[in-house]
C-alpha positions as CSV (number, residue, x, y, z in Angstrom):
1,X,4.8,13.1,29.2
2,X,5.4,10.1,27.2
3,X,4.8,6.3,27.3
4,X,8.4,5.0,27.5
5,X,7.5,1.1,27.6
6,X,4.8,-1.3,26.3
7,X,5.4,-4.9,27.0
8,X,3.9,-7.3,24.5
9,X,4.1,-11.1,25.1
10,X,4.0,-13.2,22.1
11,X,5.1,-17.0,21.7
12,X,7.9,-17.1,24.3
13,X,9.4,-13.7,23.4
14,X,8.6,-10.4,24.8
15,X,8.5,-7.4,22.2
16,X,9.1,-4.3,24.2
17,X,8.2,-0.9,22.6
18,X,10.6,1.9,24.1
19,X,10.5,5.6,23.1
20,X,13.5,6.3,21.0
21,X,16.6,8.3,22.1
22,X,17.9,10.9,19.6
23,X,20.5,8.4,18.5
24,X,18.0,5.5,18.1
25,X,16.0,7.6,15.7
26,X,18.4,6.4,13.2
27,X,17.5,2.8,13.7
28,X,13.8,3.8,12.9
29,X,15.0,5.6,9.7
30,X,16.8,2.4,8.7
31,X,13.7,0.3,9.2
32,X,11.6,2.9,7.3
33,X,14.0,2.9,4.3
34,X,13.8,-0.9,4.3
35,X,10.0,-1.1,4.4
36,X,9.1,2.0,2.3
37,X,11.6,1.5,-0.5
38,X,9.5,3.6,-2.9
39,X,8.4,6.2,-0.7
40,X,10.3,9.0,1.0
41,X,12.3,8.3,4.1
42,X,10.5,10.1,7.0
43,X,12.5,12.9,8.7
44,X,11.1,12.2,12.2
45,X,12.5,15.4,13.5
46,X,9.1,16.7,14.6
47,X,7.8,13.3,15.8
48,X,7.7,11.2,18.9
49,X,9.2,7.8,17.8
50,X,9.0,4.1,19.4
51,X,10.9,1.1,18.4
52,X,9.8,-2.5,19.2
53,X,12.5,-4.5,20.3
54,X,12.8,-8.5,20.3
55,X,15.5,-9.0,22.7
56,X,18.2,-6.7,21.0
57,X,16.7,-6.7,17.6
58,X,14.7,-3.8,16.4
59,X,11.8,-5.2,14.6
60,X,9.1,-2.3,14.3
61,X,8.9,1.4,14.8
62,X,5.9,3.9,14.9
63,X,5.9,7.7,15.0
64,X,3.6,10.2,16.2
65,X,3.4,14.2,15.4
66,X,1.7,16.5,17.8
67,X,0.1,19.3,16.4
68,X,-2.4,21.9,17.5
69,X,-5.0,20.0,19.6
70,X,-4.5,16.8,17.7
71,X,-2.0,14.3,16.5
72,X,-1.0,12.6,13.3
73,X,0.1,9.0,13.2
74,X,3.0,9.8,10.8
75,X,4.4,6.2,10.2
76,X,4.6,2.8,11.3
77,X,6.2,-0.3,10.1
78,X,7.0,-4.0,11.2
79,X,9.5,-6.3,9.7
80,X,8.2,-9.1,7.7
81,X,9.2,-11.9,10.1
82,X,7.1,-10.3,12.9
83,X,3.9,-9.3,10.8
84,X,0.7,-11.0,11.5
85,X,1.1,-10.9,15.5
86,X,-0.9,-7.7,16.2
87,X,2.0,-5.3,16.5
88,X,0.5,-2.5,14.2
89,X,-2.6,-2.8,16.5
90,X,-0.6,-2.3,19.5
91,X,1.4,0.7,17.9
92,X,-1.8,2.3,17.2
93,X,-3.0,2.1,20.7
94,X,0.3,3.2,22.1
95,X,0.2,6.2,20.1
96,X,-3.3,6.9,20.8
97,X,-2.5,6.8,24.8
98,X,0.4,9.2,24.1
99,X,-1.8,11.6,22.1
100,X,-4.5,11.7,24.8
101,X,-1.9,12.2,27.6
102,X,-0.7,15.1,25.6
103,X,-4.1,16.7,25.4
104,X,-4.9,15.8,21.7
105,X,-8.7,15.5,21.2
106,X,-8.5,13.5,17.9
107,X,-5.9,11.6,15.8
108,X,-5.5,11.6,12.0
109,X,-3.5,9.3,9.6
110,X,-3.8,8.2,6.1
111,X,-3.3,4.7,4.2
112,X,-2.8,3.9,0.4
113,X,-6.0,2.6,-0.8
114,X,-4.5,-1.0,-1.2
115,X,-3.0,-1.4,2.2
116,X,-5.8,-3.5,3.5
117,X,-3.8,-4.7,6.5
118,X,-3.3,-1.1,7.8
119,X,-6.9,0.0,7.1
120,X,-8.3,-3.1,8.9
121,X,-6.2,-2.4,11.9
122,X,-7.1,1.4,12.1
123,X,-10.9,0.5,11.7
124,X,-10.6,-2.4,14.4
125,X,-8.9,0.4,16.8
126,X,-11.9,2.7,16.3
127,X,-10.8,4.8,13.4
128,X,-13.2,6.1,10.7
129,X,-12.7,7.2,7.1
130,X,-13.3,10.9,6.5
131,X,-12.7,13.4,3.8
132,X,-10.6,16.1,5.1
133,X,-10.7,19.8,3.6
134,X,-7.2,19.3,2.3
135,X,-6.0,15.9,1.4
136,X,-2.4,16.5,2.4
137,X,-0.8,13.3,0.9
138,X,-3.1,13.2,-2.4
139,X,-6.5,12.2,-3.7
140,X,-5.4,8.5,-4.1
141,X,-5.2,7.9,-0.3
142,X,-7.8,7.1,2.4
143,X,-7.9,9.4,5.3
144,X,-8.7,8.2,8.8
145,X,-9.8,9.8,12.1
146,X,-10.5,9.0,15.7
147,X,-11.8,11.0,18.3
148,X,-10.0,10.6,21.9
């Protein structure tokens, strides 16, 4: 069972996060390619994906991959005009709820070492840095874990 809606009130506008339909995943891919131009574009075929909408405009997205007993926060992004409003923290919490609902006992993710905003948001949502046995994205990244 997924969490289809999460309403967030900010300054006179309501940002609504809604789980993507298969066609809307293309919108998430488009935002991803705009925000992560130097990284690979995420496939999302194995992920649960949400888009944040400001009225009819997609302004954020996040994805979650369910694995064997745990979950992976696979990607998230907020367009520049909507940053600094707490959306990433809300997307972290949304995915944590979805993970717990699906029976995951913990969540993992990673950030680049210079991504201070994401690192701070993860820490404020209860994530701790850890050293995985296999550094799946490389040794230059920080790895995070949260027990649910």
